[in-house]
C-alpha positions in Angstrom: 2.7 -14.2 -71.6 3.3 -17.8 -70.2 4.4 -20.0 -67.0 8.1 -19.0 -68.1 7.7 -15.5 -68.3 5.7 -15.1 -65.5 8.5 -16.6 -63.4 11.0 -14.2 -64.6 8.2 -11.6 -62.6 8.4 -10.6 -58.7 4.9 -10.8 -57.7 4.1 -9.8 -53.9 4.0 -12.4 -50.9 1.5 -12.2 -49.1 2.9 -14.6 -46.7 6.1 -12.7 -46.2 3.3 -9.2 -45.6 0.8 -10.4 -43.4 2.0 -14.0 -42.3 3.8 -14.1 -39.6 1.3 -13.3 -36.7 -1.4 -15.7 -38.9 1.3 -18.6 -38.3 2.0 -17.3 -34.7 -1.5 -17.9 -33.9 -2.0 -21.5 -35.5 1.3 -23.0 -35.0 3.4 -21.5 -31.7 3.4 -23.6 -28.9 1.5 -21.4 -26.4 -1.2 -20.4 -29.1 -4.7 -22.1 -28.5 -4.9 -23.3 -31.6 -5.3 -27.6 -31.9 -2.3 -27.3 -34.3 0.7 -26.6 -32.1 -0.9 -29.3 -29.8 0.6 -32.1 -32.1 3.9 -33.3 -32.0 4.3 -33.2 -35.8 2.7 -32.3 -38.9 2.3 -32.1 -42.4 2.7 -28.3 -43.9 1.9 -28.0 -47.4 2.7 -24.9 -49.3 0.5 -24.8 -52.5 2.1 -22.5 -55.6 4.6 -20.1 -55.3 6.9 -18.2 -57.7 10.5 -18.7 -57.4 11.4 -15.0 -57.5 9.0 -14.1 -54.4 9.9 -14.6 -50.8 6.3 -16.9 -50.2 9.0 -20.1 -50.4 11.4 -19.0 -47.5 9.0 -17.2 -45.3 6.8 -20.5 -45.1 10.2 -22.1 -44.1 11.0 -19.9 -41.2 7.3 -19.5 -40.0 7.5 -23.2 -39.6 10.7 -22.9 -38.3 10.1 -20.4 -35.9 7.0 -21.8 -34.1 7.6 -24.9 -34.0 11.6 -25.4 -34.0 12.2 -28.8 -32.3 8.4 -30.7 -33.7 9.6 -33.3 -36.4 7.5 -31.7 -39.1 7.4 -32.4 -42.5 6.8 -29.8 -45.0 5.8 -29.8 -48.8 6.7 -27.1 -51.5 4.3 -28.3 -54.1 4.1 -26.3 -57.6 2.6 -27.5 -60.9 5.9 -27.0 -62.9 9.4 -28.1 -61.7 11.0 -24.3 -62.5 10.1 -23.3 -58.9 11.2 -26.1 -57.4 14.1 -26.0 -58.6 15.4 -22.3 -58.7 13.6 -20.8 -55.2 15.7 -19.7 -52.8 15.7 -21.8 -49.5 16.6 -20.8 -45.8 18.2 -23.8 -44.4 15.8 -25.5 -41.9 16.5 -27.4 -38.3 17.4 -30.6 -38.6 14.2 -31.4 -37.1 12.2 -31.0 -40.3 12.1 -32.6 -43.4 11.7 -30.6 -46.2 10.3 -31.8 -49.9 9.7 -30.7 -53.0 6.7 -32.0 -55.1 5.6 -31.5 -58.7 1.9 -32.0 -58.2 -1.1 -30.6 -59.3 -3.6 -29.1 -56.2 -6.5 -30.9 -57.8 -4.7 -34.2 -57.2 -2.6 -33.8 -54.8 -0.1 -37.4 -53.9 -1.3 -37.2 -50.0 -3.3 -40.0 -48.4 -7.1 -39.0 -46.6 -6.3 -37.2 -43.7 -2.6 -36.4 -43.2 -2.1 -32.8 -44.0 -2.7 -30.4 -41.0 -2.0 -26.6 -43.2 -2.4 -26.1 -46.5 -1.5 -22.3 -47.7 -2.3 -21.0 -50.7 -0.3 -17.7 -51.8 -2.9 -16.1 -54.2 -2.5 -19.6 -55.9 -6.5 -19.5 -56.1 -5.8 -16.9 -58.4 -4.2 -19.2 -61.8 -7.2 -21.9 -60.9 -10.2 -21.6 -63.3 -13.8 -22.6 -61.3 -13.5 -26.2 -62.0 -9.6 -26.8 -60.5 -10.9 -24.4 -57.7 -14.1 -26.9 -57.4 -11.3 -30.0 -57.5 -9.2 -28.5 -54.8 -12.1 -28.0 -52.7 -12.8 -31.8 -53.1 -8.9 -32.8 -52.7 -8.6 -30.3 -49.7 -11.3 -31.9 -47.7 -9.9 -35.7 -48.1 -6.3 -34.4 -47.2 -7.2 -32.3 -44.5 -7.1 -34.0 -40.7 -9.5 -33.0 -38.7 -8.0 -29.8 -37.0 -6.1 -28.8 -40.4 -6.4 -26.0 -42.0 -6.3 -24.5 -45.1 -5.2 -20.6 -45.5 -5.7 -18.9 -48.7 -4.6 -15.4 -49.7 -5.9 -13.7 -52.4 -6.7 -9.8 -54.2 -10.4 -9.4 -54.4 -11.3 -7.1 -57.0 -12.6 -3.6 -56.5 -16.3 -4.0 -58.0 -17.0 -7.4 -57.8 -19.9 -7.2 -60.8 -16.9 -5.8 -63.0 -13.7 -7.3 -64.3 -10.4 -5.9 -62.7 -7.6 -4.5 -64.7 -5.8 -7.1 -64.1 -8.2 -9.3 -65.3 -8.8 -7.3 -68.6 -5.5 -7.7 -69.1 -4.8 -11.0 -68.8 -7.2 -11.9 -71.0 -5.8 -9.7 -73.4 -2.0 -11.4 -73.7 -1.4 -13.6 -70.6 -1.7 -17.1 -71.5 -1.0 -17.9 -67.8 -5.3 -16.6 -66.9 -5.9 -14.8 -63.8 -8.5 -15.3 -62.1 -10.5 -12.7 -59.6 -13.1 -13.8 -57.2 -14.3 -12.2 -54.0 -14.4 -13.9 -51.0 -18.0 -14.7 -51.7 -17.2 -16.5 -55.2 -14.0 -18.5 -53.3 -16.9 -19.7 -50.6 -19.2 -20.8 -52.9 -16.4 -22.9 -55.0 -14.9 -24.1 -51.5 -18.2 -25.8 -50.1 -17.2 -28.4 -48.7 -14.8 -27.0 -46.3 -16.1 -24.7 -43.3 -15.3 -20.7 -43.1 -13.3 -20.3 -39.6 -11.7 -17.4 -40.2 -11.8 -14.0 -42.9 -9.4 -11.4 -42.2 -9.5 -8.6 -44.5 -7.6 -5.6 -45.8 -8.7 -3.4 -48.2 -8.8 -5.2 -51.1 -6.6 -8.4 -49.6 -8.6 -11.5 -48.1 -7.2 -14.4 -45.9 -9.8 -17.6 -45.4 -8.7 -19.8 -42.7 -11.0 -23.0 -43.6 -11.1 -26.5 -42.1 -13.4 -29.9 -42.7 -17.0 -29.8 -41.8 -16.7 -32.1 -39.2 -13.5 -29.9 -37.6 -14.1 -28.5 -34.1 -13.2 -25.4 -34.8 -16.4 -23.1 -34.7 -17.9 -21.8 -37.8 -17.1 -18.1 -38.8 -19.8 -15.5 -39.0 -20.3 -11.4 -39.3 -18.1 -9.4 -40.4 -14.2 -10.1 -41.6 -11.7 -9.3 -38.9 -8.9 -6.8 -40.0 -6.1 -8.3 -41.3 -4.0 -5.9 -40.2 -4.8 -5.7 -36.4 -4.2 -9.8 -36.9 -0.7 -9.3 -38.2 1.9 -8.8 -35.9 4.8 -9.2 -38.2 7.3 -6.5 -36.8 
């Protein structure tokens, strides 16, 4: 199975399942988030399947929690297919929506220009070198208060390959990489861990620039389900 076949599947959307409460805390005007007080934001969805609800959920959340702000929303993917075929809701006229075919390891954005980069299991399709390159790019492109939010499943036993990984190695030209949260953080060392949420095998990492005003997270992960307020 390559990219063409993968795009015919219906992968789970972490954005739709867990994202409502997280976006509410990051973007809503009444929240304590520094991003909520900015008059305009540049928000990037980094990679998505056209048959998942991730892109639609991302656009909806950006519109719901910042309805009157003149934000720029970028849907970015390495391949053209999801940009052409994904179903998207109509967004308010204040929002500018762009579809960008680009690589997360070489993003076409200027230094310190992005406020949010959202990865919905995208890191699972990036090898170690690519994830390290994204680490450099995110550090370059994020504003001082900008954040990366990365969702990904964690292997049940960190020291054993997962069933998906074994299957992928055997038949899938679209390689799937299963990493623990620690493995991710090792490859994203240029960024500061701001928040770690976990629910069973699901992780969400909030990461900012090293010089960001956010305090460094320490201790055990918070419950992802407890933070989520999706009705």
